[in-house]
C-alpha positions as CSV (number, residue, x, y, z in Angstrom):
1,M,143.1,147.9,148.8
2,S,142.2,151.5,149.3
3,C,142.9,154.6,151.2
4,P,141.4,156.6,154.0
5,V,139.3,159.7,153.4
6,A,140.8,161.1,156.5
7,R,144.1,161.4,154.7
8,L,142.6,162.6,151.4
9,P,144.2,166.1,151.5
10,L,147.6,164.4,152.0
11,L,147.1,162.2,149.0
12,L,145.9,165.0,146.8
13,A,149.0,167.0,147.8
14,I,151.1,164.0,146.9
15,S,149.4,163.7,143.6
16,L,150.1,167.4,142.9
17,L,153.7,166.9,143.8
18,T,154.1,164.0,141.4
19,A,152.3,166.2,138.8
20,C,155.1,168.7,139.4
21,G,157.8,166.1,138.8
22,S,158.7,165.0,142.4
23,E,159.0,161.4,143.5
24,N,155.7,160.3,144.8
25,D,152.9,158.1,145.1
26,T,149.7,156.8,146.0
27,D,148.0,155.4,149.0
28,T,148.8,154.2,152.4
29,S,150.1,151.1,154.0
30,S,148.0,151.0,157.1
31,A,144.9,148.9,157.1
32,T,143.1,151.3,159.4
33,S,144.0,154.6,157.7
34,S,144.2,154.9,154.1
35,P,142.4,157.5,151.9
36,V,139.6,156.8,149.6
37,A,141.8,154.4,147.8
38,A,140.6,151.2,146.1
39,V,138.3,153.0,143.8
40,E,138.0,152.7,140.2
41,L,137.4,154.9,137.2
42,T,137.9,154.7,133.6
43,P,136.5,155.8,130.3
44,A,134.3,153.6,128.1
45,G,131.6,153.6,125.6
46,P,131.0,151.9,122.3
47,A,133.2,154.5,120.6
48,D,135.9,154.2,123.3
49,P,138.5,152.1,121.5
50,L,140.7,149.7,123.4
51,A,143.5,150.3,120.9
52,P,146.7,151.5,122.6
53,V,146.7,155.3,123.0
54,A,150.1,157.0,122.9
55,S,151.1,158.5,126.3
56,A,152.4,162.0,126.2
57,I,155.3,160.9,128.3
58,A,155.5,157.2,127.4
59,P,159.2,156.4,127.0
60,D,160.6,154.1,124.4
61,A,161.2,151.1,126.8
62,E,163.4,149.2,124.3
63,G,166.3,148.0,126.4
64,C,164.8,148.9,129.7
65,G,165.0,146.1,132.2
66,S,168.4,145.1,131.0
67,H,170.4,147.7,132.8
68,A,172.2,147.4,136.1
69,A,171.1,149.5,139.1
70,G,172.7,152.9,139.2
71,T,173.7,153.0,135.6
72,P,172.6,155.8,133.3
73,G,170.4,153.4,131.4
74,F,168.7,152.2,134.6
75,I,168.2,155.7,135.8
76,A,166.8,157.0,132.5
77,C,164.4,154.1,132.2
78,E,163.2,154.3,135.7
79,Q,162.6,158.1,135.6
80,A,160.5,157.8,132.5
81,N,158.6,154.8,133.8
82,F,157.9,156.2,137.2
83,A,156.7,159.5,135.6
84,K,153.7,157.6,134.2
85,V,152.3,157.3,137.7
86,S,151.5,161.0,137.7
87,E,149.8,161.1,134.3
88,A,146.2,160.9,135.6
89,P,146.3,163.7,138.2
90,R,148.1,166.0,135.7
91,E,145.4,165.3,133.1
92,Q,142.6,166.0,135.5
93,L,144.0,169.2,136.9
94,S,144.5,170.6,133.4
95,N,141.0,169.7,132.0
96,P,138.2,172.1,132.9
97,L,135.6,169.8,131.4
98,F,136.6,167.0,133.8
99,L,136.7,169.3,136.8
100,Q,133.3,170.8,136.1
101,R,131.7,167.4,135.7
102,L,133.4,166.1,138.8
103,T,132.1,169.1,140.8
104,A,128.5,168.7,139.5
105,Q,128.4,164.9,140.1
106,S,129.8,165.3,143.6
107,L,127.0,167.7,144.5
108,S,124.4,165.4,142.9
109,N,125.7,162.4,144.9
110,S,125.7,164.4,148.1
111,L,122.1,165.4,147.5
112,S,121.1,161.8,146.8
113,L,122.6,160.7,150.1
114,A,120.8,163.5,151.9
115,E,117.5,162.4,150.3
116,R,118.1,158.8,151.4
117,L,118.7,159.8,155.0
118,R,115.5,161.9,155.0
119,N,113.5,159.0,153.6
120,D,115.1,156.3,155.8
121,P,116.6,157.7,159.0
122,S,117.5,154.1,160.0
123,Y,120.8,154.7,158.1
124,L,121.8,157.1,160.8
125,P,123.2,156.0,164.2
126,F,120.9,155.3,167.2
127,S,117.8,155.3,165.1
128,T,114.5,153.9,166.4
129,A,115.1,150.8,164.2
130,G,118.4,150.0,165.9
131,V,122.0,151.0,165.8
132,S,123.3,151.3,162.3
133,A,126.6,153.1,163.3
134,N,126.5,154.9,160.0
135,T,127.1,158.7,160.0
136,P,127.1,161.2,157.2
137,L,130.8,160.4,156.9
138,T,131.0,156.7,157.4
139,P,131.5,154.5,155.6
140,L,134.1,156.9,154.4
141,C,132.8,157.1,150.8
142,T,129.1,156.9,151.7
143,S,128.5,160.2,150.0
144,W,130.0,159.1,146.7
145,A,131.3,162.7,146.6
146,L,134.6,164.5,145.9
147,P,137.2,161.9,144.9
148,C,134.7,159.1,145.8
149,V,132.8,160.1,142.6
150,G,135.3,158.2,140.4
151,D,134.7,158.7,136.7
152,P,132.1,161.6,136.7
153,F,131.0,160.8,133.1
154,R,129.6,157.3,134.0
155,Y,126.5,158.4,135.9
156,P,122.9,158.1,134.6
157,E,122.5,161.9,134.6
158,V,124.9,162.2,131.7
159,D,125.7,158.8,130.3
160,P,123.4,157.5,127.5
161,F,124.5,154.0,128.3
162,Y,121.7,153.7,130.9
163,R,119.1,154.7,128.3
164,D,120.4,153.0,125.2
165,E,122.4,149.9,126.2
166,A,121.4,148.6,129.7
167,E,118.8,148.0,132.3
168,V,120.3,148.8,135.7
169,T,118.3,148.0,138.8
170,P,119.4,149.2,142.3
171,V,119.1,146.6,145.0
172,V,119.4,146.3,148.8
173,F,119.9,143.1,150.6
174,Y,121.1,141.9,154.0
175,D,124.3,140.0,154.6
176,R,124.5,137.0,156.9
177,E,124.7,139.3,160.0
178,C,122.0,141.6,158.9
179,A,124.0,144.5,157.6
180,R,122.4,146.2,154.6
181,L,124.3,145.9,151.4
182,S,123.7,148.3,148.5
183,G,124.2,147.3,144.9
184,R,123.0,147.1,141.3
185,V,122.1,144.4,138.8
186,W,123.0,145.2,135.2
187,R,121.9,143.5,132.0
188,P,122.0,144.3,128.3
189,L,118.9,146.2,127.3
190,N,117.7,143.8,124.6
191,A,119.1,140.6,126.0
192,R,117.8,137.4,124.4
193,G,118.0,134.0,126.1
194,T,120.2,133.5,129.1
195,L,123.6,135.2,129.7
196,P,126.7,134.4,131.6
197,A,127.0,136.2,134.9
198,V,129.8,138.2,136.6
199,V,130.0,139.6,140.1
200,I,132.4,142.5,140.6
201,Q,133.8,143.1,144.1
202,N,135.4,146.4,145.3
203,G,138.7,146.9,147.0
204,S,138.9,147.7,150.7
205,V,139.1,150.7,153.0
206,Q,137.1,152.8,150.6
207,A,136.3,151.7,147.1
208,P,132.7,152.6,146.5
209,E,130.7,150.7,143.9
210,P,130.5,153.5,141.2
211,L,134.3,153.3,140.8
212,Y,134.0,149.9,139.2
213,W,131.1,150.8,136.9
214,W,133.7,151.0,134.0
215,M,134.0,147.2,134.2
216,A,130.2,146.7,134.7
217,Q,129.6,148.7,131.5
218,A,132.2,146.8,129.6
219,A,130.8,143.4,130.7
220,V,127.2,144.4,129.8
221,R,128.4,145.5,126.3
222,A,130.1,142.1,126.0
223,G,126.9,140.2,126.8
224,Y,127.0,139.6,130.5
225,V,124.5,140.1,133.4
226,V,126.4,141.8,136.2
227,L,126.2,142.4,140.0
228,T,128.1,145.3,141.6
229,F,127.8,146.0,145.3
230,D,129.4,147.8,148.2
231,P,130.7,145.3,150.8
232,R,129.9,145.9,154.4
233,G,131.8,149.0,155.6
234,Q,132.1,150.4,152.0
235,G,130.2,153.1,150.1
236,R,126.4,153.0,150.8
237,S,126.3,149.7,152.6
238,D,126.1,149.6,156.4
239,Q,129.3,150.2,158.4
240,Q,128.5,147.5,160.9
241,T,125.9,144.9,161.8
242,P,123.2,145.5,164.5
243,A,125.3,143.4,166.8
244,G,128.4,145.5,166.2
245,G,130.2,143.4,163.6
246,Q,132.5,145.6,161.5
247,G,133.2,145.8,157.8
248,S,136.0,146.8,155.5
249,N,139.5,146.3,156.7
250,A,138.4,146.1,160.3
251,N,137.0,142.7,159.3
252,P,138.5,141.4,156.1
253,A,136.3,138.4,156.2
254,V,133.5,140.5,154.7
255,F,135.4,140.2,151.4
256,W,134.8,136.5,151.2
257,E,131.9,135.9,153.5
258,G,130.0,138.9,152.1
259,L,131.0,137.8,148.5
260,V,129.3,134.5,149.1
261,D,126.2,136.3,150.3
262,A,126.3,138.5,147.2
263,I,126.5,135.4,145.0
264,D,123.5,133.9,146.9
265,F,121.6,137.1,146.2
266,F,122.6,137.1,142.5
267,R,121.4,133.6,142.1
268,S,118.2,134.0,144.0
269,T,114.8,133.6,142.3
270,P,111.1,133.8,143.2
271,V,111.3,130.1,143.9
272,Q,114.5,130.5,145.9
273,P,114.3,133.9,147.6
274,Y,117.4,135.3,149.1
275,P,117.7,133.6,152.5
276,H,119.3,136.3,154.6
277,N,116.5,138.7,153.8
278,L,114.2,136.2,155.5
279,S,116.4,135.6,158.5
280,C,117.0,139.3,159.0
281,A,113.5,140.4,158.3
282,G,112.4,143.4,160.4
283,T,115.9,144.4,161.4
284,Y,115.4,147.8,159.7
285,P,112.4,149.4,158.0
286,T,114.4,149.7,154.8
287,P,112.8,147.8,151.9
288,V,115.0,145.0,150.6
289,T,115.0,143.2,147.3
290,A,113.6,139.7,147.8
291,F,115.5,138.1,144.9
292,N,117.6,139.0,141.9
293,P,115.3,141.1,139.6
294,Q,117.2,139.9,136.5
295,H,117.2,136.2,137.5
296,A,115.4,135.2,134.3
297,V,118.3,136.3,132.0
298,Q,121.1,134.6,134.1
299,D,122.6,131.4,132.9
300,R,123.1,129.6,136.2
301,D,125.8,127.3,134.8
302,R,128.2,130.2,134.0
303,L,129.5,132.5,136.7
304,G,132.7,134.6,136.9
305,L,134.2,136.8,139.7
306,V,136.3,139.9,139.3
307,G,137.8,141.6,142.4
308,H,140.3,144.3,143.2
309,S,142.8,144.5,146.1
310,L,141.3,142.8,149.2
311,G,138.4,142.1,146.8
312,A,140.9,140.1,144.7
313,T,141.9,138.2,147.8
314,G,138.2,137.5,148.3
315,V,137.6,136.1,144.8
316,S,140.7,134.0,145.2
317,I,139.3,132.4,148.4
318,V,135.7,132.1,147.2
319,Q,136.7,130.3,143.9
320,G,138.5,127.7,146.1
321,Y,135.7,126.5,148.4
322,G,134.9,122.9,147.7
323,A,138.3,122.0,146.2
324,P,140.0,118.9,147.6
325,G,141.0,119.5,151.2
326,A,139.2,122.9,151.3
327,D,136.2,124.1,153.3
328,P,132.9,123.2,151.6
329,W,130.9,125.7,149.7
330,P,129.2,127.9,152.4
331,G,126.5,129.5,150.3
332,L,122.8,128.8,150.9
333,I,121.4,128.8,147.3
334,D,123.7,126.3,145.6
335,S,124.8,122.9,146.9
336,A,128.3,123.3,145.3
337,N,130.6,126.1,144.3
338,P,129.1,127.8,141.2
339,V,132.2,129.9,140.3
340,D,133.8,129.0,136.9
341,V,136.5,131.6,136.5
342,V,138.1,134.5,138.4
343,V,140.1,137.7,137.6
344,A,142.0,139.2,140.5
345,W,143.2,142.8,140.1
346,D,146.3,143.6,142.2
347,G,145.7,141.1,145.0
348,P,145.4,137.4,144.1
349,L,146.2,135.0,146.9
350,A,147.2,131.3,146.6
351,P,146.0,128.7,149.1
352,D,149.6,128.3,150.5
353,G,149.8,132.1,151.2
354,R,151.7,133.1,148.2
355,A,150.6,136.6,147.1
356,A,151.2,138.6,143.9
357,G,152.5,141.5,145.8
358,G,151.2,143.8,143.1
359,A,149.5,146.0,145.7
360,N,152.8,146.3,147.6
361,G,155.0,148.2,145.2
362,N,158.2,148.7,147.3
363,L,156.3,148.7,150.6
364,P,154.2,146.2,152.6
365,S,150.6,146.4,151.4
366,L,147.4,146.4,153.4
367,A,146.7,142.9,152.1
368,A,150.1,141.7,153.1
369,D,149.7,143.1,156.6
370,A,146.2,141.6,156.9
371,R,147.7,138.2,155.9
372,Q,149.8,138.2,159.0
373,T,146.8,138.5,161.3
374,T,143.8,137.2,159.4
375,A,142.6,133.6,159.7
376,Y,141.6,132.6,156.2
377,P,139.2,129.7,155.3
378,A,140.8,126.6,153.8
379,F,140.5,127.0,150.1
380,G,142.0,125.3,147.0
381,I,142.6,125.9,143.3
382,R,139.6,124.8,141.2
383,V,139.0,127.4,138.4
384,P,141.2,129.4,135.9
385,L,142.7,132.6,137.3
386,M,143.9,135.8,135.7
387,G,146.0,138.1,137.9
388,Q,146.8,141.7,137.0
389,N,149.3,143.6,139.0
390,G,150.6,147.2,139.5
391,E,154.2,148.0,139.5
392,Y,154.4,150.8,142.1
393,G,151.6,149.8,144.4
394,L,149.7,151.7,147.1
395,V,152.4,154.3,147.8
396,P,154.4,154.6,144.6
397,L,158.2,155.0,145.0
398,P,160.7,154.6,142.2
399,F,162.9,151.6,142.2
400,T,166.5,152.2,143.2
401,E,167.6,148.5,142.7
402,V,166.7,146.0,140.1
403,P,163.6,144.1,141.5
404,D,163.2,140.4,141.4
405,R,161.5,139.7,138.1
406,A,159.4,136.9,139.6
407,A,158.2,138.9,142.7
408,R,154.6,139.1,141.4
409,L,154.3,135.5,140.4
410,G,153.4,133.6,143.6
411,P,149.8,132.9,142.7
412,F,150.7,132.2,139.0
413,L,153.1,129.5,140.0
414,A,150.6,128.0,142.5
415,W,148.0,127.7,139.8
416,Q,150.5,126.5,137.2
417,E,151.7,123.8,139.6
418,A,148.1,122.7,140.1
419,G,147.7,122.3,136.4
420,M,145.0,125.0,136.2
421,P,144.9,127.6,133.4
422,V,146.5,130.9,134.5
423,I,147.7,134.3,133.2
424,D,149.5,137.0,135.2
425,L,150.2,140.5,133.9
426,T,152.0,143.4,135.5
427,L,151.2,146.8,134.0
428,R,154.1,149.1,133.2
429,G,154.2,152.5,134.9
430,S,151.2,151.6,137.0
431,S,150.0,152.0,140.6
432,H,147.4,150.2,142.7
433,Y,144.8,152.6,141.2
434,E,144.8,151.4,137.6
435,W,141.6,149.4,138.5
436,S,140.1,151.8,141.1
437,L,141.1,155.2,139.9
438,I,140.2,158.1,142.0
439,P,140.5,161.8,140.9
440,G,143.8,163.2,142.2
441,F,145.4,159.8,143.0
442,P,148.6,158.6,141.3
443,A,147.8,156.4,138.3
444,S,148.7,156.2,134.7
445,S,146.5,158.0,132.2
446,W,142.8,157.3,132.3
447,C,141.2,160.5,130.9
448,P,143.6,162.1,128.5
449,E,140.7,163.5,126.5
450,V,137.0,164.3,127.1
451,R,135.1,163.8,123.9
452,D,131.4,163.3,123.2
453,G,130.7,163.5,127.0
454,R,133.1,160.8,128.2
455,C,136.7,160.1,128.9
456,R,138.6,158.6,126.0
457,G,141.8,156.7,125.8
458,G,144.2,156.0,128.6
459,W,147.0,153.6,129.4
460,G,146.3,151.0,132.1
461,R,142.5,150.7,132.0
462,P,142.2,149.7,128.3
463,L,144.7,146.9,128.9
464,A,142.8,145.8,132.1
465,E,139.5,145.8,130.2
466,H,140.8,144.0,127.2
467,Y,142.3,141.1,129.0
468,T,139.6,140.8,131.7
469,L,136.9,140.4,129.1
470,A,139.0,138.0,127.0
471,W,139.6,135.8,130.0
472,L,135.9,135.8,131.0
473,D,134.9,135.1,127.4
474,R,137.4,132.2,127.1
475,W,135.8,130.3,130.0
476,L,132.2,131.5,130.0
477,K,131.1,132.1,126.4
478,R,129.5,129.4,124.2
479,P,129.6,128.9,120.4
480,G,127.5,131.5,118.6
481,E,127.9,134.1,121.4
482,R,129.9,137.3,120.8
483,G,133.4,136.9,122.2
484,H,133.6,133.1,122.0
485,D,135.4,132.6,118.7
486,D,138.2,135.2,119.2
487,A,138.8,134.9,122.9
488,D,142.0,133.0,122.5
489,A,143.3,135.5,119.9
490,R,142.6,138.4,122.2
491,L,144.5,136.7,125.0
492,L,147.4,136.4,122.6
493,D,147.3,139.9,121.3
494,D,150.8,140.7,122.4
495,A,151.6,143.2,119.7
496,R,148.7,145.4,120.8
497,F,149.6,145.7,124.4
498,R,153.1,144.4,124.8
499,E,154.5,147.9,125.4
500,R,152.2,148.4,128.4
501,L,153.6,145.4,130.3
502,S,156.3,145.9,132.9
503,F,159.9,145.6,132.0
504,H,160.7,145.2,135.8
505,F,158.5,142.1,136.3
506,D,157.6,139.1,134.1
507,S,154.1,138.7,132.8
508,R,153.3,135.0,132.1
509,R,150.6,132.7,130.7
510,D,149.9,129.0,130.7
511,F,146.5,128.0,129.3
512,P,145.0,125.8,126.6
513,Q,143.3,127.3,123.5
514,R,139.9,126.1,122.6
515,D,141.6,123.7,120.1
516,G,143.7,122.2,122.9
517,Q,147.0,123.9,121.9
518,R,148.9,124.9,125.0
519,R,150.0,128.5,125.2
520,R,152.8,128.9,127.6
521,C,155.1,131.9,127.9
522,N,157.3,133.2,130.7
523,T,158.1,136.6,129.1
524,I,155.1,137.9,127.3
525,R,156.5,141.4,126.9
526,T,159.6,140.3,124.9
527,S,159.4,136.9,123.5
528,C,156.0,135.1,123.0
529,Q,154.1,134.0,120.0
């Protein structure tokens, strides 16, 4: 999910304590108060290799996972494993290049917010255009400043990606209740023909859009057209609707209802303009984008979803509209569900309520709490799923007992029982922030080196990127397109990433190769071919 800005000083203090070697962690377990959490950050670039990078404190995990609780072997393995969760904050604090760039980008982002408010006062509360309920501090990461910057090397001011590799177009569109959503459409600069499409959805509480740009950049480089956006109550989207409808964790439905709206916008064209802009016309003086400006390069028969935390719950639900016994597809552009594949980072949900628990660590997660009180739509299992889970969750604490090795596998088993292709991976030494890293928050290494103006290397993010792209390529790429022919091989690249998989929890797969051969394994880390 995410964490509250109000508790940011506490989280930073926690990160500093872990950096000094104390037992500690990450986020919060309250749906209404958690720091800037579900944010994301990671290094990339054509020269940013995905090859495993040795961690300065990475233990030799041989034999770990086989020791009884309380034994010297268990204690040694757990101490070394848990220490990885403090790698990222220690690296950041010791790197003046990173800190300087973070400070500069934080100031730049604050100035851009001030400029937006000067140009369009309707983003402030009690404006002449209505009640937006936004303030300079809400949504919590509306400034994109301080830890909400994410990876400070991925902004147009300093990243040549925006000049040399991509065309990125800012967009604003209304959701179904007339809240303004802020986002971007990304495409390869010299794209030819039509491309498969991907929508990336943030985590909750606060996970502003820039913190997932690492995946947007990776997908563009792999030949996709991409939509990133801030759900209602997140980042630079409206906190609430004109009628007072809330966003973020106060209304978890925005992570599936708003995702359907975003898909409608992504698939809109001049012939089929985005319908909610028409029904909400005149709500605010803010100019909105009538239709997807990159509609011409989008292959409308190929759509994938990627989501983190409560966003992962959202993609799990949205993929399942229209399945037998499920609610029908609620979108207004397509007559049937257009989603072909999903990747759920630390938060997949099965129709029967089984959850991965990866966001939980040793404590209840925001998602788990929300599941007790949230009425979900009826959804089914209709497309391939990849789940990726964290070991230590929102508020990392070391294990004192041997955990249930199958504790993360609820959605995997549901998909497998339904006969649908599925992979589930749990990252070793990881927190909930492997996919939404935020400076100062507990996570494994994601910026061990700044070289050529960007972060290089890392532990969890390279694995997440490798397998996410391979899974999307497996189900969305066509013969002759980059990534089609070797997608199966990349999904089976155990030797490259095996050491980064949890020895506490099983990682499994069950999917067919393109040649029809079934690839099924219950213990990828130790015994799969």
